[in-house]
PAVO-372884 format. One record per residue: x negated, y negated, z negated of N, C-alpha, C, O in turn; residue in three letters; residue number from 1. Coordinates in nm, 2 decimals. Layout:
[kelo [X,Y,Z],[X,Y,Z],[X,Y,Z],[X,Y,Z],'ALA',NUM]
...
This chain:
[kelo [-0.08,0.12,0.00],[0.00,0.00,0.00],[-0.09,-0.13,0.00],[-0.05,-0.23,0.05],'MET',1]
[kelo [-0.21,-0.12,-0.06],[-0.30,-0.23,-0.06],[-0.33,-0.28,0.08],[-0.33,-0.40,0.11],'ASP',2]
[kelo [-0.35,-0.19,0.17],[-0.39,-0.23,0.30],[-0.28,-0.29,0.37],[-0.30,-0.39,0.45],'VAL',3]
[kelo [-0.16,-0.25,0.35],[-0.04,-0.31,0.41],[-0.02,-0.46,0.38],[0.00,-0.54,0.46],'ILE',4]
[kelo [-0.03,-0.49,0.25],[-0.01,-0.63,0.21],[-0.12,-0.72,0.26],[-0.10,-0.83,0.29],'TRP',5]
[kelo [-0.24,-0.66,0.27],[-0.35,-0.74,0.32],[-0.33,-0.77,0.47],[-0.36,-0.88,0.52],'LYS',6]
[kelo [-0.28,-0.67,0.54],[-0.25,-0.69,0.68],[-0.14,-0.79,0.70],[-0.14,-0.87,0.80],'GLY',7]
[kelo [-0.04,-0.79,0.61],[0.07,-0.89,0.62],[0.02,-1.03,0.60],[0.05,-1.12,0.67],'VAL',8]
[kelo [-0.07,-1.05,0.50],[-0.13,-1.18,0.47],[-0.21,-1.23,0.59],[-0.19,-1.34,0.63],'VAL',9]
[kelo [-0.29,-1.14,0.65],[-0.37,-1.18,0.76],[-0.28,-1.21,0.88],[-0.31,-1.31,0.96],'GLY',10]
[kelo [-0.17,-1.13,0.90],[-0.08,-1.16,1.01],[-0.01,-1.30,0.99],[0.01,-1.37,1.08],'GLY',11]
[kelo [0.03,-1.33,0.86],[0.09,-1.45,0.84],[0.00,-1.57,0.86],[0.05,-1.68,0.92],'LEU',12]
[kelo [-0.12,-1.56,0.83],[-0.22,-1.67,0.86],[-0.23,-1.68,1.01],[-0.24,-1.79,1.06],'VAL',13]
[kelo [-0.24,-1.57,1.08],[-0.24,-1.58,1.23],[-0.12,-1.65,1.29],[-0.14,-1.73,1.38],'THR',14]
[kelo [0.00,-1.62,1.24],[0.12,-1.68,1.28],[0.11,-1.83,1.25],[0.15,-1.92,1.34],'VAL',15]
[kelo [0.06,-1.87,1.13],[0.05,-2.01,1.10],[-0.04,-2.08,1.19],[-0.01,-2.20,1.23],'ALA',16]
[kelo [-0.15,-2.02,1.23],[-0.25,-2.08,1.32],[-0.18,-2.10,1.46],[-0.20,-2.21,1.52],'ILE',17]
[kelo [-0.11,-2.00,1.51],[-0.05,-2.01,1.64],[0.06,-2.12,1.64],[0.07,-2.20,1.73],'VAL',18]
[kelo [0.14,-2.12,1.54],[0.24,-2.23,1.53],[0.18,-2.36,1.52],[0.23,-2.46,1.58],'LEU',19]
[kelo [0.08,-2.38,1.44],[0.01,-2.51,1.42],[-0.05,-2.56,1.55],[-0.06,-2.68,1.58],'ALA',20]
[kelo [-0.09,-2.46,1.64],[-0.16,-2.50,1.76],[-0.06,-2.56,1.86],[-0.10,-2.63,1.95],'SER',21]
[kelo [0.07,-2.54,1.84],[0.17,-2.61,1.92],[0.20,-2.75,1.88],[0.26,-2.83,1.96],'ARG',22]
[kelo [0.15,-2.79,1.76],[0.18,-2.93,1.72],[0.06,-3.02,1.72],[0.07,-3.14,1.70],'ARG',23]
[kelo [-0.06,-2.96,1.75],[-0.18,-3.04,1.76],[-0.30,-2.95,1.76],[-0.29,-2.83,1.77],'GLY',24]
[kelo [-0.42,-3.02,1.75],[-0.54,-2.94,1.77],[-0.62,-2.94,1.64],[-0.71,-2.85,1.62],'ASN',25]
[kelo [-0.59,-3.02,1.54],[-0.68,-3.03,1.42],[-0.64,-2.92,1.32],[-0.72,-2.85,1.27],'VAL',26]
[kelo [-0.51,-2.91,1.29],[-0.47,-2.81,1.19],[-0.51,-2.67,1.22],[-0.55,-2.60,1.13],'LEU',27]
[kelo [-0.50,-2.62,1.35],[-0.55,-2.49,1.38],[-0.70,-2.47,1.35],[-0.75,-2.36,1.33],'PRO',28]
[kelo [-0.77,-2.58,1.36],[-0.92,-2.57,1.33],[-0.94,-2.57,1.18],[-1.05,-2.52,1.13],'GLY',29]
[kelo [-0.85,-2.62,1.10],[-0.87,-2.63,0.96],[-0.82,-2.50,0.89],[-0.87,-2.46,0.79],'ILE',30]
[kelo [-0.71,-2.45,0.94],[-0.65,-2.33,0.87],[-0.75,-2.21,0.85],[-0.74,-2.15,0.75],'LEU',31]
[kelo [-0.84,-2.18,0.94],[-0.93,-2.07,0.92],[-1.02,-2.10,0.80],[-1.08,-2.00,0.74],'PRO',32]
[kelo [-1.03,-2.22,0.76],[-1.11,-2.25,0.64],[-1.04,-2.22,0.51],[-1.10,-2.22,0.40],'LEU',33]
[kelo [-0.91,-2.20,0.52],[-0.83,-2.16,0.40],[-0.89,-2.02,0.35],[-0.92,-1.94,0.44],'ALA',34]
[kelo [-0.91,-2.00,0.23],[-0.98,-1.88,0.18],[-0.89,-1.75,0.19],[-0.91,-1.66,0.10],'PRO',35]
[kelo [-0.80,-1.74,0.29],[-0.72,-1.62,0.29],[-0.79,-1.49,0.29],[-0.77,-1.40,0.21],'THR',36]
[kelo [-0.88,-1.48,0.39],[-0.96,-1.35,0.40],[-1.05,-1.33,0.28],[-1.08,-1.22,0.24],'PHE',37]
[kelo [-1.11,-1.44,0.23],[-1.19,-1.43,0.11],[-1.11,-1.38,-0.01],[-1.16,-1.30,-0.09],'ALA',38]
[kelo [-0.99,-1.43,-0.02],[-0.90,-1.38,-0.13],[-0.88,-1.23,-0.12],[-0.88,-1.16,-0.21],'ILE',39]
[kelo [-0.85,-1.19,0.01],[-0.83,-1.04,0.03],[-0.95,-0.97,-0.01],[-0.94,-0.86,-0.08],'ILE',40]
[kelo [-1.07,-1.01,0.03],[-1.19,-0.94,0.00],[-1.22,-0.94,-0.15],[-1.26,-0.84,-0.20],'ALA',41]
[kelo [-1.20,-1.06,-0.21],[-1.23,-1.07,-0.35],[-1.13,-0.99,-0.43],[-1.16,-0.93,-0.54],'LEU',42]
[kelo [-1.01,-0.98,-0.39],[-0.91,-0.90,-0.46],[-0.94,-0.75,-0.45],[-0.93,-0.68,-0.55],'PHE',43]
[kelo [-0.99,-0.71,-0.33],[-1.02,-0.57,-0.31],[-1.14,-0.53,-0.40],[-1.14,-0.42,-0.46],'ALA',44]
[kelo [-1.24,-0.61,-0.40],[-1.36,-0.59,-0.48],[-1.33,-0.60,-0.63],[-1.37,-0.52,-0.72],'VAL',45]
[kelo [-1.25,-0.71,-0.67],[-1.22,-0.73,-0.81],[-1.13,-0.63,-0.87],[-1.14,-0.60,-0.99],'GLY',46]
[kelo [-1.05,-0.56,-0.78],[-0.97,-0.45,-0.83],[-1.05,-0.33,-0.89],[-1.00,-0.25,-0.96],'ALA',47]
[kelo [-1.17,-0.32,-0.85],[-1.26,-0.22,-0.90],[-1.30,-0.24,-1.04],[-1.34,-0.15,-1.11],'LYS',48]
[kelo [-1.28,-0.37,-1.09],[-1.31,-0.40,-1.23],[-1.46,-0.42,-1.26],[-1.50,-0.42,-1.38],'GLY',49]
[kelo [-1.54,-0.45,-1.16],[-1.68,-0.47,-1.18],[-1.71,-0.62,-1.16],[-1.71,-0.67,-1.04],'GLU',50]
[kelo [-1.74,-0.70,-1.26],[-1.76,-0.84,-1.25],[-1.88,-0.87,-1.16],[-1.88,-0.97,-1.09],'ALA',51]
[kelo [-1.99,-0.79,-1.17],[-2.11,-0.81,-1.09],[-2.08,-0.79,-0.94],[-2.13,-0.87,-0.86],'GLY',52]
[kelo [-2.00,-0.69,-0.91],[-1.96,-0.67,-0.77],[-1.88,-0.79,-0.72],[-1.89,-0.84,-0.60],'ALA',53]
[kelo [-1.79,-0.84,-0.80],[-1.70,-0.96,-0.76],[-1.79,-1.08,-0.73],[-1.77,-1.14,-0.63],'PHE',54]
[kelo [-1.89,-1.10,-0.82],[-1.97,-1.22,-0.81],[-2.07,-1.20,-0.68],[-2.10,-1.30,-0.62],'ARG',55]
[kelo [-2.11,-1.08,-0.66],[-2.19,-1.05,-0.54],[-2.12,-1.08,-0.41],[-2.17,-1.13,-0.32],'GLU',56]
[kelo [-1.99,-1.05,-0.41],[-1.90,-1.07,-0.30],[-1.89,-1.22,-0.27],[-1.89,-1.27,-0.16],'THR',57]
[kelo [-1.87,-1.30,-0.38],[-1.87,-1.45,-0.37],[-2.00,-1.50,-0.31],[-1.99,-1.59,-0.22],'CYS',58]
[kelo [-2.11,-1.45,-0.36],[-2.24,-1.50,-0.30],[-2.25,-1.46,-0.16],[-2.31,-1.54,-0.08],'LEU',59]
[kelo [-2.21,-1.34,-0.12],[-2.22,-1.30,0.02],[-2.13,-1.40,0.11],[-2.17,-1.44,0.22],'ALA',60]
[kelo [-2.02,-1.44,0.06],[-1.93,-1.53,0.13],[-2.00,-1.67,0.15],[-1.99,-1.73,0.25],'GLY',61]
[kelo [-2.07,-1.71,0.04],[-2.14,-1.84,0.05],[-2.25,-1.83,0.15],[-2.28,-1.93,0.23],'LEU',62]
[kelo [-2.32,-1.72,0.15],[-2.43,-1.70,0.24],[-2.39,-1.69,0.39],[-2.47,-1.72,0.48],'ARG',63]
[kelo [-2.26,-1.66,0.41],[-2.21,-1.65,0.55],[-2.17,-1.78,0.61],[-2.15,-1.79,0.73],'ALA',64]
[kelo [-2.17,-1.89,0.53],[-2.12,-2.02,0.58],[-2.21,-2.07,0.70],[-2.16,-2.12,0.80],'ILE',65]
[kelo [-2.34,-2.05,0.69],[-2.42,-2.10,0.81],[-2.39,-2.02,0.94],[-2.39,-2.08,1.05],'PRO',66]
[kelo [-2.36,-1.90,0.93],[-2.32,-1.82,1.05],[-2.19,-1.87,1.11],[-2.17,-1.88,1.23],'ALA',67]
[kelo [-2.09,-1.91,1.02],[-1.97,-1.96,1.07],[-1.99,-2.10,1.13],[-1.93,-2.13,1.24],'TYR',68]
[kelo [-2.08,-2.18,1.08],[-2.11,-2.31,1.14],[-2.18,-2.29,1.27],[-2.16,-2.37,1.36],'LEU',69]
[kelo [-2.27,-2.19,1.28],[-2.33,-2.16,1.41],[-2.23,-2.12,1.51],[-2.23,-2.17,1.63],'ALA',70]
[kelo [-2.13,-2.04,1.48],[-2.02,-2.00,1.57],[-1.95,-2.12,1.62],[-1.93,-2.14,1.74],'PHE',71]
[kelo [-1.91,-2.21,1.53],[-1.83,-2.33,1.57],[-1.92,-2.42,1.66],[-1.87,-2.47,1.75],'LEU',72]
[kelo [-2.04,-2.44,1.62],[-2.13,-2.53,1.69],[-2.16,-2.48,1.83],[-2.15,-2.56,1.93],'GLY',73]
[kelo [-2.19,-2.35,1.85],[-2.21,-2.30,1.98],[-2.08,-2.30,2.07],[-2.09,-2.33,2.18],'VAL',74]
[kelo [-1.97,-2.26,2.00],[-1.84,-2.26,2.08],[-1.81,-2.40,2.13],[-1.77,-2.42,2.24],'ALA',75]
[kelo [-1.83,-2.50,2.04],[-1.81,-2.64,2.08],[-1.90,-2.68,2.19],[-1.85,-2.74,2.29],'TRP',76]
[kelo [-2.03,-2.65,2.18],[-2.13,-2.69,2.28],[-2.09,-2.62,2.42],[-2.09,-2.69,2.52],'TRP',77]
[kelo [-2.07,-2.49,2.42],[-2.04,-2.42,2.54],[-1.90,-2.46,2.60],[-1.87,-2.45,2.72],'LEU',78]
[kelo [-1.81,-2.50,2.51],[-1.67,-2.54,2.55],[-1.67,-2.65,2.64],[-1.57,-2.67,2.71],'GLY',79]
[kelo [-1.77,-2.73,2.65],[-1.77,-2.84,2.74],[-1.81,-2.81,2.88],[-1.78,-2.88,2.98],'GLY',80]
[kelo [-1.87,-2.69,2.90],[-1.91,-2.65,3.04],[-1.87,-2.51,3.08],[-1.88,-2.48,3.20],'SER',81]
[kelo [-1.81,-2.43,2.99],[-1.77,-2.30,3.03],[-1.62,-2.28,2.99],[-1.56,-2.36,2.92],'LEU',82]
[kelo [-1.57,-2.17,3.05],[-1.43,-2.13,3.01],[-1.43,-2.10,2.86],[-1.53,-2.06,2.80],'ASP',83]
[kelo [-1.32,-2.13,2.80],[-1.31,-2.12,2.65],[-1.34,-1.98,2.60],[-1.39,-1.96,2.49],'PHE',84]
[kelo [-1.30,-1.88,2.69],[-1.33,-1.74,2.65],[-1.48,-1.71,2.64],[-1.53,-1.64,2.55],'ARG',85]
[kelo [-1.55,-1.77,2.73],[-1.70,-1.75,2.73],[-1.76,-1.83,2.62],[-1.86,-1.79,2.56],'LEU',86]
[kelo [-1.70,-1.94,2.59],[-1.75,-2.02,2.47],[-1.73,-1.95,2.34],[-1.82,-1.95,2.25],'ALA',87]
[kelo [-1.62,-1.88,2.33],[-1.59,-1.80,2.21],[-1.69,-1.68,2.20],[-1.75,-1.65,2.09],'ILE',88]
[kelo [-1.72,-1.61,2.31],[-1.82,-1.50,2.32],[-1.95,-1.56,2.28],[-2.03,-1.49,2.20],'VAL',89]
[kelo [-1.99,-1.67,2.33],[-2.12,-1.73,2.29],[-2.13,-1.77,2.15],[-2.23,-1.74,2.08],'GLY',90]
[kelo [-2.02,-1.82,2.09],[-2.01,-1.85,1.95],[-2.02,-1.72,1.87],[-2.09,-1.72,1.76],'GLY',91]
[kelo [-1.96,-1.61,1.91],[-1.97,-1.48,1.84],[-2.11,-1.43,1.84],[-2.16,-1.38,1.74],'LEU',92]
[kelo [-2.18,-1.45,1.95],[-2.32,-1.41,1.96],[-2.41,-1.49,1.87],[-2.49,-1.43,1.80],'ALA',93]
[kelo [-2.38,-1.62,1.86],[-2.46,-1.70,1.76],[-2.43,-1.66,1.62],[-2.52,-1.65,1.54],'ALA',94]
[kelo [-2.30,-1.63,1.59],[-2.26,-1.59,1.46],[-2.33,-1.46,1.42],[-2.39,-1.45,1.31],'TRP',95]
[kelo [-2.33,-1.36,1.51],[-2.40,-1.24,1.48],[-2.55,-1.25,1.46],[-2.61,-1.20,1.37],'LEU',96]
[kelo [-2.61,-1.34,1.55],[-2.76,-1.36,1.53],[-2.79,-1.42,1.39],[-2.88,-1.38,1.33],'ALA',97]
[kelo [-2.71,-1.53,1.36],[-2.74,-1.59,1.23],[-2.71,-1.50,1.11],[-2.78,-1.50,1.01],'VAL',98]
[kelo [-2.59,-1.43,1.12],[-2.56,-1.34,1.01],[-2.66,-1.23,1.00],[-2.70,-1.20,0.88],'ALA',99]
[kelo [-2.71,-1.17,1.10],[-2.82,-1.07,1.09],[-2.95,-1.13,1.03],[-3.01,-1.07,0.95],'LEU',100]
[kelo [-2.98,-1.25,1.07],[-3.10,-1.32,1.02],[-3.08,-1.34,0.87],[-3.17,-1.32,0.79],'LEU',101]
[kelo [-2.96,-1.39,0.83],[-2.94,-1.42,0.69],[-2.94,-1.29,0.60],[-3.00,-1.29,0.50],'ILE',102]
[kelo [-2.87,-1.19,0.65],[-2.85,-1.07,0.56],[-2.96,-0.96,0.59],[-2.99,-0.88,0.49],'PHE',103]
[kelo [-3.02,-0.95,0.70],[-3.12,-0.85,0.73],[-3.26,-0.91,0.73],[-3.36,-0.84,0.71],'MET',104]
[kelo [-3.27,-1.04,0.75],[-3.40,-1.11,0.76],[-3.49,-1.08,0.64],[-3.61,-1.05,0.66],'GLY',105]
[kelo [-3.44,-1.09,0.52],[-3.53,-1.06,0.40],[-3.59,-0.91,0.41],[-3.69,-0.89,0.35],'PRO',106]
[kelo [-3.52,-0.82,0.47],[-3.57,-0.68,0.48],[-3.67,-0.67,0.59],[-3.76,-0.59,0.58],'ARG',107]
[kelo [-3.66,-0.76,0.69],[-3.75,-0.75,0.81],[-3.88,-0.82,0.78],[-3.98,-0.78,0.84],'TRP',108]
[kelo [-3.88,-0.92,0.70],[-4.00,-1.00,0.68],[-4.06,-0.98,0.55],[-4.16,-1.04,0.51],'PHE',109]
């Protein structure tokens, strides 16, 4: 049942973003910053009852912020010259590169 309610919350946020995109361009860009998915992740980890694991998940989320910023920056940059779908793919590639560097970099160097 846990998975179902998490899927419903994610679906509701998706619906909110799509509906907001019909009324303007700013709100759909702000809604993903709402901590919906972070709440789901923290709830799943917190339900285990381990405070250390909960706090580790919070730190992982903080460490992921630069990857999210790279995604948005590259998508914005490519969006001026490429189709929006390619801009999104480029942003995803940047997100993956930065995320790998952040989370795997310390093991590689």
